[in-house]
N, C-alpha and C positions, 0 to 999 in steps of 0.2 A: 336442844332437840336431838343431839347425838349425831350419828353418822348417816342419817337418812339422805338419800339423793334428792336434790332440789332441781326443779326445772331450770335449765340454763338461761332461759329468757326472763326470769323473775325480775332482774334489775331493769331490763329493757322495758318490760310492761309497766313497772313502777314508774319509770321516768316518763313514759307516755301518758300515764294517768296523771302524773304531776303536771305535765304540760297542758293536758286537757283541763285540769282544774284551774290553772293560771289563765287559760283562754276563756273559761267561763267567767272568771272574775273580771276580765277585760270586757267581755260581752255585757256583763251586768252594769259596769260603769258606762258603757256606750248607751245602753238602753235607758239608764237613769238620766243621762244627758238629754236624750231625745224626749223622754217623758217630761222632763223639766221645761224644755223649750216649748213643747206642745202645750203644757199647762199655762205657761206665760202667754202664749199666742191666744189661747182661749180667753184669758183675762183681758188682754188688749182688745180683742174683737168684741167681747161683751161690753166693755167700756165705751167703745166707739158706737155700738148700736144703742146703748142706753143714752148716750149723749145726744143722739139724733132722734130718739123716740118721741120726745116732746114736740117736735116739729112735724111729725108724721100724722096723717089722717087717713081714714077709710081703710082700704085694703093694705096699704103700706104699713099701717099700724099693726095689723094682724101678722104681716110678714115679719115685722120686728119682734113681735111677741113669740112667734114660732122660732125665729132665729135664736132668741135668748134662751128659750126652753131647750132647743137643740144644743146650744153651747153648754148649757148646764149639764145635760146628760153626757155629752162627749168630754166635757171638762172633768167630770167625776171619774170617767174612765182613765183619763190622763193622770189625774192625781192618784188613782189606784195603782197605776203602773209606777208612779214616782215614789210611792211609800217605801220606807226602809225595809229591807229584807235581810234575814240572817241566812247566809249561805254556809253550807256544810264544807268543812275543810278537814274532815276526819281522815285518818286518825290523828289525835292530838299527841304531841311529844310525850305528854305525861302518861298516856296509855302505852306508848311504845317503850317507855323507860323500864316498865316492869320486865321487859324481855332484854334488858341491856347486856346480859351475858351471852346472848345469841349473836351469831354472825349477821351482818347487815342483810344479806339475801334471805336469811331465815326470818328475820323480822318483817321484811317486805312481803314475803310470801304469806306470813301469818295475817297481815293487815290489808292485803290486796282486796279482799271482799269488802272490807270497810270502806276503802277508797272508792270502789265501784258503786257502793250504795250512796256515798256522798255525791258522786257525779250524777247518779240518777235523780236524787232529790233536787240538785241544782238545776238539772235539765228541765225538770217539771216547772220549777219556779221561773226560769228564764222563758220558757214557752208561754206561760201564763202572762208574764210581763209583756212579751212581744205581742200576744193577742190583744191585750188591753190597749197597747199603743196603736196597733193597726185599727182596732175598732174606734178608738178616739179620733184617729186621723180620718177614717171613713166618715164618721159623724160630722167632723169639721168640714170636710169636703162637701157633704150633702147640704149643710147650712150655707156654705159659700155659694153653691150652685143655686139653691132656692133664692137667695138674696140677689144673685146675678140675674136670674130669670125674671124676678119681680122688677128689678131695675130696668131691664130691657123692655118689658111689657109697659112699664110706666113711661119710658122714653118714647115708645111707639105711639102711645095714646095721647101724649102731650101735643098740643098744637104747635 
């Protein structure tokens, strides 16, 4: 690129972008762990309710049906968050190699916008994953609340 002046902060900004990208990958791993645990919790809860459903009658049976349906919906959200995602790590070394005769700060400056786009794409995926987990957790909480209320009502009505 010749003798053009490069911003002195190029290496600093590149390092910050690299750290942010690493943090996003750690966040993705943490969200995947939470989504996996939440999906397993849904499976256990559905199994418990299904094992009790044969012994229920009347309104309790309908509460169990509603709980299972609620678990299906919120479980699908948890599985949606748990699915495998391809996260952007651009630029690839192969892309940068084409500019191998340039100085490192020149290459970094050339590819900063590529790194920024990767961070933006990952941010959107991580936000979607976090929303799915939050929605699933809220759905699970609503099912648990409904079952708890039904249990209390049943206990109060029992002689």
